[in-house]
Structures are given as structure tokens and as C-alpha cells.
C-alpha positions as CSV (number, residue, x, y, z in Angstrom):
1,N,0.0,0.0,0.0
2,Y,2.9,2.4,0.7
3,I,4.4,1.7,-2.6
4,S,1.1,2.3,-4.4
5,K,1.0,5.7,-2.6
6,I,4.5,6.4,-3.9
7,M,3.5,5.6,-7.5
8,R,0.5,7.9,-7.2
9,E,2.8,10.8,-6.2
10,N,1.3,11.0,-2.7
11,F,4.4,10.3,-0.6
12,Q,4.8,13.9,0.4
13,H,2.1,13.0,2.9
14,M,3.8,9.9,4.2
15,D,4.3,9.6,8.0
16,D,7.4,8.4,9.8
17,S,6.2,4.8,9.8
18,F,7.0,4.4,6.1
19,F,10.6,5.4,6.6
20,E,11.0,3.4,9.8
21,A,9.7,0.3,8.0
22,F,12.6,0.5,5.5
23,D,15.1,1.9,7.9
24,I,15.3,5.2,6.0
25,N,16.7,8.2,7.8
26,M,18.9,11.1,6.9
27,N,19.7,12.8,10.1
28,N,23.2,13.6,9.1
29,G,23.5,12.7,5.5
30,Y,22.0,13.0,2.0
31,G,19.5,11.2,-0.2
32,I,18.2,11.0,-3.7
33,V,15.4,9.5,-5.7
34,A,16.0,7.8,-9.0
35,F,14.6,5.6,-11.7
36,I,16.9,3.0,-13.3
37,D,16.3,1.7,-16.8
38,L,17.8,-1.8,-17.2
39,H,18.7,-2.9,-20.7
40,C,18.4,-6.6,-21.0
41,S,18.8,-9.3,-23.7
42,E,15.7,-10.1,-25.8
43,D,16.7,-13.8,-25.4
44,I,15.6,-13.8,-21.8
45,P,11.9,-14.1,-21.1
46,Y,10.1,-11.2,-19.5
47,E,9.1,-13.2,-16.4
48,L,12.6,-14.4,-15.9
49,V,14.0,-10.9,-16.2
50,Q,11.4,-9.6,-13.7
51,G,12.3,-12.3,-11.2
52,K,16.0,-11.5,-11.5
53,I,15.4,-7.8,-10.9
54,E,13.0,-8.4,-8.0
55,R,15.6,-10.6,-6.3
56,Y,18.3,-8.1,-7.0
57,C,16.2,-5.3,-5.5
58,E,16.1,-7.3,-2.3
59,V,19.9,-7.7,-2.4
60,L,20.3,-3.9,-2.9
61,T,17.8,-3.0,-0.2
62,N,19.7,-5.3,2.3
63,G,23.1,-4.2,1.1
64,F,22.6,-0.5,1.1
65,K,21.1,0.2,4.6
66,G,18.7,3.1,4.7
67,S,17.9,2.7,1.0
68,F,14.9,1.2,-0.8
69,F,14.7,-0.5,-4.3
70,F,11.6,-1.6,-6.0
71,C,11.1,-3.4,-9.4
72,M,8.3,-1.8,-11.4
73,D,6.2,-3.6,-14.1
74,N,8.1,-2.0,-16.9
75,L,11.4,-3.5,-15.5
76,Q,12.6,-0.2,-14.2
77,I,14.0,0.0,-10.7
78,F,12.5,2.8,-8.5
79,M,15.1,3.8,-5.8
80,I,15.2,5.9,-2.7
81,Y,18.9,6.1,-1.9
82,T,20.1,7.6,1.4
83,D,23.4,7.7,3.2
84,N,23.2,8.8,6.8
85,N,27.0,8.9,7.2
86,S,28.2,11.0,4.3
87,G,31.0,13.3,5.0
88,G,29.9,15.6,2.3
89,E,28.2,15.8,-1.1
90,S,31.3,14.5,-2.9
91,E,31.5,11.4,-0.6
92,F,27.8,10.8,-1.1
93,F,28.1,10.9,-4.9
94,G,31.1,8.7,-4.7
95,K,29.1,6.0,-2.9
96,L,26.3,6.5,-5.4
97,G,28.9,5.8,-8.1
98,E,29.7,2.5,-6.4
99,L,26.1,1.6,-6.6
100,E,26.0,2.4,-10.3
101,I,29.0,0.1,-10.9
102,A,27.2,-2.7,-9.0
103,V,23.9,-2.2,-10.9
104,N,25.8,-2.1,-14.3
105,Q,27.6,-5.4,-13.5
106,F,24.2,-7.0,-12.7
107,A,22.7,-5.7,-15.9
108,Q,25.6,-6.9,-18.0
109,I,26.2,-10.3,-16.4
110,Q,22.7,-11.3,-15.3
111,L,20.6,-9.7,-17.9
112,G,23.0,-9.8,-20.9
113,G,22.4,-6.1,-21.6
114,D,24.4,-2.9,-21.7
115,K,24.9,-0.4,-18.9
116,A,21.8,0.8,-17.1
117,S,20.5,4.4,-17.4
118,F,20.1,6.4,-14.2
119,F,17.6,9.2,-13.9
120,Y,18.2,11.1,-10.7
121,G,16.1,13.6,-8.9
122,S,17.3,16.5,-6.8
123,L,19.6,16.0,-3.9
124,M,17.8,15.6,-0.6
125,H,19.1,17.1,2.6
126,S,16.0,15.9,4.6
127,L,13.2,13.5,4.0
128,Y,10.8,16.5,3.6
129,E,12.5,17.0,0.2
130,L,11.6,13.4,-0.9
131,Y,8.6,14.5,-3.1
132,S,10.5,17.2,-4.9
133,S,13.4,14.8,-5.6
134,Y,10.9,12.2,-7.0
135,Q,9.2,14.8,-9.2
136,A,12.6,15.9,-10.6
137,A,13.5,12.2,-11.4
138,L,10.1,11.6,-13.0
139,Q,10.5,14.7,-15.2
140,K,13.8,13.3,-16.5
141,V,12.3,9.9,-17.2
142,N,9.4,11.5,-19.1
143,S,11.7,13.7,-21.1
144,N,13.8,10.7,-22.0
145,V,10.8,8.7,-23.0
146,D,9.4,11.5,-25.2
147,S,12.7,11.8,-27.0
148,L,12.9,8.0,-27.4
149,V,9.4,7.5,-28.9
150,L,9.9,10.4,-31.3
151,K,13.1,8.8,-32.5
152,V,11.3,5.4,-32.8
153,R,8.6,7.0,-34.9
154,Q,11.1,8.7,-37.2
155,Y,13.0,5.4,-37.5
156,I,9.8,3.6,-38.6
157,E,9.0,6.3,-41.1
158,Q,12.5,5.9,-42.6
159,N,12.5,2.1,-42.6
160,Y,8.9,1.0,-43.2
161,A,10.0,-0.6,-46.6
162,D,12.1,-3.1,-44.7
163,C,10.1,-6.3,-44.8
164,E,12.0,-7.6,-41.7
165,L,11.1,-4.5,-39.6
166,S,9.6,-5.8,-36.4
167,L,9.0,-4.7,-32.8
168,V,12.0,-6.7,-31.7
169,K,14.2,-5.3,-34.4
170,I,13.2,-1.7,-33.5
171,A,13.8,-2.4,-29.8
172,D,17.2,-3.9,-30.6
173,H,18.1,-0.9,-32.6
174,F,17.4,1.4,-29.6
175,N,18.8,-1.2,-27.2
176,I,15.7,-1.4,-25.0
177,N,13.2,-4.1,-24.0
178,H,10.4,-4.4,-26.7
179,C,7.7,-4.8,-24.0
180,Y,8.7,-1.5,-22.5
181,L,8.9,0.1,-25.9
182,T,5.4,-0.9,-27.0
183,S,4.1,0.3,-23.6
184,V,5.6,3.8,-23.8
185,F,4.8,4.2,-27.5
186,K,1.1,3.4,-26.9
187,K,1.0,5.8,-24.0
188,K,2.5,8.6,-26.0
189,F,0.7,8.2,-29.3
190,D,-2.4,6.2,-28.4
191,I,-1.7,3.6,-31.0
192,N,0.0,0.2,-30.8
193,L,3.5,0.2,-32.2
194,Y,2.7,-2.6,-34.6
195,D,-0.4,-0.8,-35.8
196,Y,1.6,2.3,-36.4
197,I,4.0,0.4,-38.7
198,I,1.1,-0.9,-40.7
199,R,-0.5,2.5,-40.9
200,I,2.7,4.1,-42.2
201,R,3.0,1.3,-44.8
202,M,-0.6,1.7,-45.9
203,E,-0.3,5.4,-46.2
204,N,2.7,5.1,-48.5
205,A,1.0,2.3,-50.4
206,A,-2.0,4.5,-51.0
207,R,0.3,7.3,-52.3
208,L,2.0,4.9,-54.7
209,I,-1.3,3.4,-55.9
210,V,-2.6,6.8,-56.9
211,G,0.6,8.4,-58.0
212,S,2.4,5.6,-59.9
213,D,1.9,2.9,-62.5
214,L,3.4,0.2,-60.3
215,K,1.8,-3.2,-60.1
216,N,0.3,-4.2,-56.7
217,Y,3.0,-6.7,-56.0
218,E,5.6,-4.0,-56.7
219,I,3.9,-1.6,-54.3
220,A,3.7,-4.4,-51.7
221,E,7.5,-4.9,-51.9
222,K,8.2,-1.1,-51.7
223,V,6.2,-0.7,-48.5
224,G,7.7,-3.7,-46.7
225,F,5.4,-6.7,-47.6
226,S,7.0,-9.8,-48.9
227,D,3.6,-11.4,-49.5
228,P,1.4,-9.5,-52.0
229,H,-1.7,-11.4,-50.9
230,Y,-1.2,-10.3,-47.3
231,F,-0.6,-6.8,-48.4
232,G,-4.0,-6.8,-50.2
233,I,-5.7,-8.1,-47.1
234,S,-4.0,-5.5,-44.9
235,F,-4.8,-2.7,-47.3
236,K,-8.5,-3.6,-47.5
237,K,-8.7,-3.9,-43.7
238,M,-7.4,-0.3,-43.3
239,T,-9.3,1.4,-46.2
240,G,-12.2,-0.9,-46.8
241,K,-11.1,-1.4,-50.4
242,T,-8.7,-3.6,-52.3
243,P,-5.7,-1.8,-53.9
244,T,-7.4,-2.1,-57.3
245,E,-10.7,-0.7,-56.1
246,Y,-8.9,2.1,-54.3
247,A,-7.0,3.1,-57.5
248,R,-10.1,3.0,-59.6
249,E,-12.0,5.3,-57.2
250,K,-9.2,7.8,-56.7
251,R,-8.5,8.1,-60.5
252,R,-12.1,8.9,-61.5
């Protein structure tokens, strides 16, 4: 229930029992909130990756006393990191660097991926600043996601003619988990990533049908379909007409 409150941006109203439960205190130190994106191999099933991350979060929570780590559904780690014995900011960020090294080793060895991405909030001098640190971290995550999905959309528009273009291939190109990618793309543009690929292909097919003398099978190939029959089915599903019917109507 406490974690649910955190995810709903309500933990500025948390009482001391939350922090006592996780041994979080900052009487003489510093703290920071962060989201950690873990890049993992597509060869590892989602459920296995999630299990590995959940167990690792327990290891981190036990190993870094006064800190808290939680695996979210999109395979991000949500972190409240505190150090009650920091001699200063430089020492605090030095210890934070050691944490990054440990997480990166886990990501590379256990998940078969590249280094993790860390999105930090503002530095906390007391737990009263927890909410503002969280908001700052969330803003960086959202900014990064917006940049990512815009690049993905541009990549699709430039590579739709590739008949081997797929969700996994796109995710591999951007070195991210394809489940996470489809989730953030749908949230941003209100359309499934696969449906967006089809829509771009059909829009370009419609343009070629009206503006060229290419045969249907040639158009299919130019917009990324290796099977002309499946191209015809997909085109009719989107427009309500076969390519031939569409051309006849538009050329009247």
C-alpha cells in the first residue's frame, strides 16, 4: 500500500512509519530518488528478467542500509537512496557511483544487456524533500521517454520498406526491451507500435497506388510486404477497399 501511494505521487504526505519500515533516515546525510532503466537481452523471457530484478532489488535493499529499491512492471527500478554517514556531497556521490557500478555489473552479467540508465532527482538534505526529488527524477524519465518514442517514430517512417522490420528489431536498434517500448509508445501516441508500422506502410502504399503505375506486387514490396496477398488483405482492412478498387475510385 505504501508503494502504491508512492507511485501515485502522494508520498509527500507519508508519515514516519513508512521510513521506519525501511530503515530510511537522513539525520546527518543526504539522499536522492532515481529511476533505473535496465537494458536486457531479448533472449531472456520477461518473467525471468522480472524475477531476477526483483531478487536483486532485495539484495540492494539489504546491502545499502537506509535505502529502498523496487522493481516496477516496466522493469525499471525505483530507488530511494540515502546515506546517513556521508562526510559531504562528494563522498555521497562517490558512494552513489559505487552503486552504479554494482547495478551495471548486474545488468551486463545477469541480464545480458548494456549499462543501465540512471535518472536522478534532486539531492535531498532531509526526507521532507523526498517528493521534490521524486518529481525531478520523474520529469527526466518522461523527457527521455518522449525523446525515445519520437526517434522510434522517425525510425519507422524511414525504414517501413524493410520487410523484416519488427517490434523486436526496433527495440534492438534502440537497445531497449520491446515490451517497455510498446508500452511507452502506446501511452504517447495512443496507438500500438505494430499498428503504427502498418499505418505508415498503408499510407505510403495509397500514395503509390494513386501516383504511380506500379503493379500491386511491386507496391507491396516497396512498403515492406514480402507477400502481396497479405498486403492486399491489410490494405482492405485499413481502407475498406482492395488496392485495385482504391486506385479505380481515386483516379475517377
